[in-house]
C-alpha positions as CSV (number, residue, x, y, z in Angstrom):
1,M,26.1,-11.4,-13.6
2,L,25.5,-14.2,-10.9
3,A,29.6,-14.8,-10.7
4,S,30.0,-11.7,-9.5
5,L,27.4,-11.4,-6.8
6,P,28.7,-11.8,-3.3
7,R,28.3,-15.1,-1.2
8,A,25.3,-13.6,0.9
9,A,23.2,-12.5,-2.3
10,K,24.0,-16.1,-4.1
11,A,22.6,-17.8,-0.4
12,L,19.7,-16.0,-0.3
13,L,19.1,-16.2,-3.8
14,C,18.7,-20.0,-3.1
15,V,16.5,-19.8,-0.3
16,R,14.1,-17.6,-2.6
17,V,14.4,-20.1,-5.0
18,L,13.7,-22.8,-3.0
19,N,10.9,-21.4,-1.0
20,Q,9.3,-20.8,-4.6
21,V,9.7,-23.9,-5.7
22,G,6.6,-24.6,-3.4
23,A,5.1,-21.4,-3.3
24,Y,1.4,-22.2,-3.9
25,A,-0.4,-20.7,-0.9
26,I,-2.1,-17.7,-2.8
27,A,-2.4,-19.2,-6.0
28,F,-4.4,-21.9,-4.6
29,L,-5.8,-20.9,-1.3
30,A,-9.0,-20.0,-2.3
31,V,-9.0,-23.8,-4.6
32,F,-8.6,-25.2,-0.8
33,A,-11.1,-23.1,1.1
34,G,-13.6,-24.1,-1.5
35,P,-16.1,-21.5,-3.2
36,A,-18.1,-20.8,-0.1
37,R,-15.5,-20.0,2.2
38,A,-12.8,-18.4,0.2
39,P,-13.8,-14.9,0.2
40,L,-13.3,-14.9,4.3
41,V,-10.3,-17.1,3.9
42,L,-8.6,-14.7,1.9
43,V,-9.7,-11.8,4.1
44,V,-7.9,-13.4,6.9
45,F,-5.0,-14.4,4.9
46,G,-4.4,-10.5,3.7
47,V,-5.0,-8.8,6.9
48,A,-2.8,-10.9,8.6
49,T,-0.4,-10.7,6.0
50,L,-0.2,-7.3,7.0
51,I,0.6,-7.7,10.7
52,S,3.7,-9.7,9.1
53,R,5.1,-7.5,7.3
54,W,5.6,-5.1,10.1
55,G,6.4,-7.7,12.3
56,G,9.4,-8.7,10.1
57,A,10.3,-5.0,10.0
58,F,10.3,-4.9,13.4
59,L,12.6,-8.0,14.1
60,L,15.1,-6.2,11.7
61,D,15.5,-3.6,13.9
62,R,16.3,-6.2,16.9
63,L,17.7,-9.3,15.4
64,P,20.2,-10.4,12.7
65,P,18.6,-10.5,9.2
66,R,19.5,-14.5,8.6
67,T,17.5,-14.8,12.2
68,V,15.0,-13.3,10.5
69,V,14.7,-14.8,7.4
70,A,14.9,-18.6,8.7
71,L,12.3,-17.6,11.6
72,G,10.1,-16.3,8.9
73,L,10.7,-19.4,7.0
74,A,10.3,-21.8,9.5
75,S,7.0,-20.7,10.7
76,T,5.6,-20.4,7.5
77,G,6.0,-24.3,7.2
78,L,4.6,-24.9,10.8
79,A,1.7,-23.0,10.0
80,L,0.8,-25.0,6.5
81,T,1.8,-28.0,8.2
82,A,-1.1,-27.1,10.8
83,L,-3.3,-26.2,7.4
84,S,-2.2,-29.4,5.6
85,L,-3.9,-30.9,8.6
86,S,-7.0,-29.2,8.6
87,W,-10.5,-30.2,7.8
88,E,-13.4,-28.6,9.8
89,P,-13.9,-24.4,9.2
90,V,-12.6,-23.2,12.3
91,P,-9.3,-24.9,12.3
92,V,-8.8,-23.7,8.9
93,L,-9.0,-20.1,9.6
94,I,-7.3,-20.7,12.6
95,S,-4.1,-22.0,10.4
96,V,-4.9,-19.4,7.4
97,A,-4.3,-16.7,10.6
98,L,-1.3,-18.3,11.5
99,L,0.1,-18.7,8.0
100,G,-0.8,-15.1,7.3
101,L,1.3,-13.8,9.9
102,S,4.1,-15.6,9.3
103,F,4.0,-15.4,5.7
104,E,5.8,-11.8,5.3
105,I,8.0,-12.0,8.1
106,Y,11.4,-12.5,5.9
107,E,10.8,-10.1,3.3
108,P,12.3,-6.8,4.7
109,A,15.3,-8.7,6.2
110,T,15.6,-10.0,2.4
111,S,15.0,-7.2,0.6
112,E,17.4,-5.2,3.0
113,L,20.0,-7.5,2.1
114,I,19.5,-7.3,-1.6
115,A,20.0,-3.4,-1.4
116,E,23.0,-4.0,0.5
117,T,24.5,-6.2,-2.7
118,A,24.7,-2.8,-5.4
119,E,23.4,0.1,-6.1
120,G,21.7,2.3,-9.2
121,E,21.5,0.1,-12.6
122,V,23.3,-2.6,-10.9
123,R,20.8,-2.8,-8.0
124,Q,18.1,-2.8,-10.6
125,E,19.6,-5.7,-12.5
126,V,20.3,-7.9,-9.1
127,F,16.7,-7.4,-8.5
128,G,15.8,-8.5,-11.9
129,L,18.1,-11.8,-11.6
130,L,16.2,-12.0,-8.7
131,G,12.6,-12.1,-10.6
132,A,14.1,-14.0,-13.1
133,S,15.2,-17.1,-10.7
134,L,11.7,-17.0,-9.0
135,V,10.3,-17.6,-12.4
136,A,12.5,-20.4,-13.1
137,A,11.4,-21.9,-10.0
138,G,7.7,-21.5,-10.8
139,A,8.5,-23.4,-13.9
140,V,8.9,-26.3,-11.2
141,A,6.3,-25.5,-9.0
142,G,4.1,-25.5,-12.0
143,V,5.1,-29.0,-12.9
144,I,4.5,-30.1,-9.0
145,A,1.1,-28.3,-9.2
146,A,0.4,-29.9,-11.9
147,V,0.9,-33.4,-10.4
148,L,-0.4,-33.0,-7.3
149,L,-3.5,-31.0,-7.9
150,P,-5.5,-34.0,-9.7
151,V,-4.4,-35.9,-6.5
152,G,-5.6,-33.2,-4.0
153,V,-4.8,-29.9,-2.8
154,R,-3.8,-30.7,0.1
155,W,-0.3,-32.4,-1.1
156,L,0.8,-29.0,-2.5
157,V,0.1,-27.2,1.0
158,V,2.6,-29.9,2.0
159,V,5.0,-29.8,-0.1
160,D,4.7,-25.7,0.6
161,A,5.4,-26.5,4.2
162,V,8.5,-29.2,3.0
163,T,10.6,-26.1,0.8
164,C,10.1,-23.6,3.6
165,F,11.7,-25.9,6.3
166,A,14.5,-26.1,3.4
167,A,15.1,-23.0,2.2
168,A,15.2,-21.9,6.4
169,A,17.4,-24.7,6.7
170,V,19.6,-23.1,4.0
171,A,19.2,-19.3,5.2
172,V,20.6,-20.7,8.6
173,L,23.6,-22.6,6.9
174,F,24.8,-20.4,4.4
175,L,23.6,-16.8,5.1
176,P,26.1,-15.1,7.5
177,A,25.4,-14.7,11.0
178,G,26.2,-11.3,10.7
179,G,23.9,-8.2,13.4
180,P,21.1,-6.6,13.8
181,R,20.6,-3.2,12.4
182,A,21.5,-0.1,14.5
183,R,18.9,1.1,16.0
184,R,17.5,4.2,14.7
185,S,17.5,7.6,17.2
186,G,15.8,10.9,17.0
187,P,12.2,11.9,16.2
188,R,9.3,9.3,15.4
189,W,9.9,8.1,12.2
190,R,7.4,9.1,9.6
191,P,6.8,7.9,6.2
192,P,7.8,11.1,3.4
193,R,4.6,11.7,1.0
194,D,6.9,10.5,-1.8
195,L,6.9,7.4,0.2
196,L,2.9,7.5,0.6
197,R,2.0,8.4,-3.1
198,D,4.5,5.3,-4.4
199,T,2.8,2.9,-1.8
200,A,-0.9,4.0,-3.1
201,A,0.1,3.4,-6.4
202,A,1.6,0.2,-5.4
203,T,-1.6,-0.7,-3.8
204,L,-3.6,-0.7,-6.7
205,F,-1.2,-2.6,-8.6
206,A,-1.1,-5.0,-6.4
207,V,-5.2,-5.3,-6.1
208,G,-4.8,-5.9,-9.7
209,H,-2.1,-8.5,-9.7
210,L,-3.8,-10.6,-6.5
211,A,-7.4,-10.0,-7.9
212,I,-5.9,-12.3,-11.3
213,T,-3.4,-14.4,-9.3
214,M,-5.9,-15.4,-6.5
215,F,-8.7,-16.2,-9.2
216,T,-7.3,-17.3,-11.9
217,Q,-6.5,-21.1,-11.0
218,A,-10.0,-21.7,-9.8
219,A,-11.4,-19.6,-13.0
220,L,-10.0,-22.1,-15.2
221,L,-11.5,-24.8,-13.6
222,Q,-14.8,-22.9,-13.4
223,R,-14.6,-22.9,-17.1
224,G,-14.3,-26.7,-17.5
225,A,-10.5,-26.7,-17.5
226,P,-9.4,-30.3,-16.6
227,A,-7.5,-30.4,-13.2
228,W,-3.9,-30.7,-14.5
229,V,-4.6,-27.2,-16.8
230,P,-3.9,-25.0,-14.0
231,G,-0.6,-26.7,-12.8
232,V,0.6,-26.3,-16.6
233,T,-0.1,-23.0,-16.7
234,L,1.1,-21.9,-14.1
235,T,4.5,-23.8,-15.8
236,A,4.1,-22.3,-19.1
237,A,4.2,-19.0,-17.8
238,A,7.1,-19.3,-15.4
239,L,9.2,-20.4,-19.1
240,L,7.5,-17.9,-21.0
241,S,9.0,-14.7,-18.5
242,P,12.3,-15.0,-18.4
243,P,12.8,-14.1,-22.4
244,V,10.6,-11.3,-21.8
245,M,13.0,-9.9,-19.3
246,W,16.1,-10.9,-21.4
247,A,14.3,-9.3,-24.7
248,T,13.1,-6.2,-22.8
249,R,15.9,-5.5,-20.5
250,R,18.1,-3.1,-22.8
251,A,14.8,-1.1,-24.3
252,L,13.6,-1.0,-20.4
253,T,16.9,-0.7,-17.9
254,P,17.7,2.7,-18.7
255,R,14.4,4.0,-18.4
256,P,13.0,5.6,-15.3
257,H,10.9,3.2,-13.0
258,R,7.8,5.0,-13.2
259,R,7.3,5.7,-16.8
260,V,8.0,1.5,-17.0
261,L,5.7,0.6,-14.3
262,S,2.8,3.1,-16.0
263,G,3.2,1.7,-19.3
264,G,3.2,-1.8,-18.0
265,S,0.6,-1.1,-15.8
266,A,-1.8,0.4,-18.9
267,V,-0.5,-3.2,-21.0
268,A,-2.1,-5.2,-17.8
269,A,-5.3,-3.6,-17.5
270,L,-5.6,-4.1,-21.2
271,L,-5.1,-8.1,-20.7
272,S,-7.2,-8.2,-17.7
273,L,-10.1,-7.1,-19.9
274,F,-9.0,-10.1,-22.0
275,L,-9.3,-12.6,-19.3
276,A,-12.9,-10.9,-17.9
277,A,-14.2,-12.3,-21.6
278,P,-15.9,-15.3,-22.4
279,L,-13.3,-16.8,-24.4
280,P,-12.5,-20.3,-25.0
281,I,-9.8,-21.8,-22.4
282,P,-7.2,-21.7,-24.7
283,F,-7.5,-17.8,-25.4
284,T,-7.9,-17.6,-21.5
285,I,-4.5,-19.3,-21.2
286,A,-3.4,-17.0,-23.5
287,A,-4.1,-14.1,-22.4
288,Y,-3.1,-15.1,-18.7
289,L,0.9,-15.5,-20.1
290,A,1.2,-12.6,-21.8
291,W,0.0,-11.2,-18.2
292,S,2.2,-13.3,-16.4
293,A,5.2,-11.6,-19.0
294,A,4.2,-8.5,-18.2
295,M,4.5,-9.0,-14.4
296,A,7.7,-11.0,-14.7
297,V,9.4,-7.2,-16.2
298,L,7.2,-5.0,-13.4
299,L,7.8,-6.7,-10.1
300,G,11.3,-6.0,-9.7
301,R,10.9,-2.3,-10.4
302,W,8.7,-1.4,-7.5
303,T,11.2,-2.8,-5.3
304,A,14.0,-1.1,-7.3
305,L,12.2,2.1,-6.6
306,I,11.2,1.8,-2.8
307,A,15.4,0.8,-2.5
308,D,16.7,3.8,-5.2
309,A,14.8,6.1,-3.3
310,A,14.9,5.3,0.7
311,P,17.7,6.5,2.8
312,E,20.0,3.5,3.6
313,A,19.1,3.7,7.7
314,D,15.3,3.9,6.8
315,R,15.3,1.0,4.0
316,P,13.8,-1.9,6.8
317,R,11.1,0.8,7.7
318,W,10.7,1.9,3.6
319,F,10.4,-1.6,2.9
320,A,7.7,-2.4,5.1
321,F,5.6,0.7,4.4
322,Y,5.8,-0.2,0.8
323,G,4.9,-4.0,1.6
324,S,1.8,-2.9,3.2
325,S,0.4,-2.5,-0.1
326,W,0.2,-5.8,-0.8
327,G,-1.2,-6.4,2.9
328,L,-3.8,-4.1,2.5
329,A,-4.6,-5.2,-1.1
330,Q,-4.9,-8.9,0.3
331,P,-7.8,-8.5,2.2
332,A,-9.5,-6.1,0.0
333,V,-9.3,-7.9,-3.3
334,P,-11.8,-10.7,-2.0
335,V,-14.4,-8.4,-0.5
336,A,-14.1,-6.4,-4.0
337,V,-14.5,-9.5,-6.0
338,A,-17.6,-10.5,-3.8
339,L,-19.3,-7.5,-3.9
340,A,-18.7,-6.8,-7.7
341,T,-19.9,-10.2,-8.4
342,P,-23.4,-10.1,-8.8
343,V,-23.7,-6.5,-10.5
344,L,-21.5,-7.9,-13.3
345,P,-23.4,-10.0,-16.6
346,L,-21.4,-13.2,-16.6
347,P,-19.8,-15.4,-13.2
348,G,-16.0,-15.0,-13.3
349,Q,-15.6,-11.6,-14.8
350,A,-15.4,-9.6,-11.3
351,P,-11.5,-10.2,-10.5
352,Y,-10.8,-9.3,-14.1
353,A,-12.9,-6.3,-14.0
354,L,-10.9,-5.2,-10.2
355,A,-8.0,-5.8,-11.8
356,A,-8.4,-3.7,-15.0
357,A,-9.9,-0.8,-12.8
358,A,-6.7,-0.9,-10.9
359,F,-4.2,-1.2,-13.4
360,L,-5.5,1.5,-14.8
361,L,-5.4,4.1,-12.0
362,V,-1.7,2.9,-11.4
363,P,-0.4,6.0,-13.9
364,A,-2.6,8.3,-12.3
365,A,-1.1,7.2,-9.1
366,L,2.5,7.2,-9.8
367,R,2.6,10.3,-11.7
368,R,4.4,13.8,-9.8
369,P,2.6,17.2,-9.1
370,A,4.5,19.7,-11.0
371,V,6.9,21.7,-9.4
372,R,6.3,25.2,-9.8
373,P,8.9,28.1,-10.2
374,A,9.3,30.5,-7.6
375,P,7.8,33.9,-8.5
376,E,11.0,36.2,-9.3
377,P,11.3,39.1,-6.8
378,Q,9.8,42.5,-8.0
379,V,12.1,45.3,-8.1
380,T,10.8,48.5,-6.6
């Protein structure tokens, strides 16, 4: 399948994989900030990423996709460099805000470029190939994290910055120059009702996903795991996910997106409850690995759902609006976790309880109201 992809898709795949090798910003941001500052830092980061996603869609209407991708990656690298050099609370918050403002700029452009390469089930498989490649890159990232985290989390930020600069260089050198998209004319764009519903469901899913992604690495350390365990856990999750995707491909690819997402979210809720239980560290890691495998199957489905439903001329706006789900979830998760922590009996349970509740609500949010048949005219 990789050989049949256009050159632009292959180059974009390389950009995403290279960037993913050093993508530690979310997983270790709470560790970098420390327990006292983590909620505020994560809220600032989340609000900034929400702005960033819409900024990427705005730029995509005015600049070539290659320029938007390179600009987003380079600015993220600069923000990470500033973060790695920040020690006091105020510089850290400023650097995190700049990181969030840069973090999602390239997302609408990359999603649009992928959506242009294929349609239907082929498009779904392209998104799946991207997901598998990113998971494989995550294995390398986990090894790097296992090596560098005992030395200091600041070095993870440095490596993240280097990979951002490298990915930006690949984008400039190998992505087609192209041109800006034709500006949309006509009445002011408003999100359709189906997009609103799908985005609401995606927001719930993002809350569940981020609650586990943001806090699990810190939770493992708080439960007594050695410093190398979080990195090895990330590597193991990355290595497990591709076989799971391959094994489920034939059974799940033909099935409707919403059915797969609903069933997978229910499974994710159950695994979140396992993570909340005060189990020994090996069992916690096993539950996290199973959850990661489920996420590898589900994450690409959301983008494929939006790509299949969106009119071609409006795809950047659809991707940006859908992406707002993650931007809304990022500041909401740490606030919700902070509010739930005093209520729950054991420390560290709040992220997983929040994740379970959010995942359980996804099927209801994805359900479409039944269409009532029009009444037959009465004969008089």
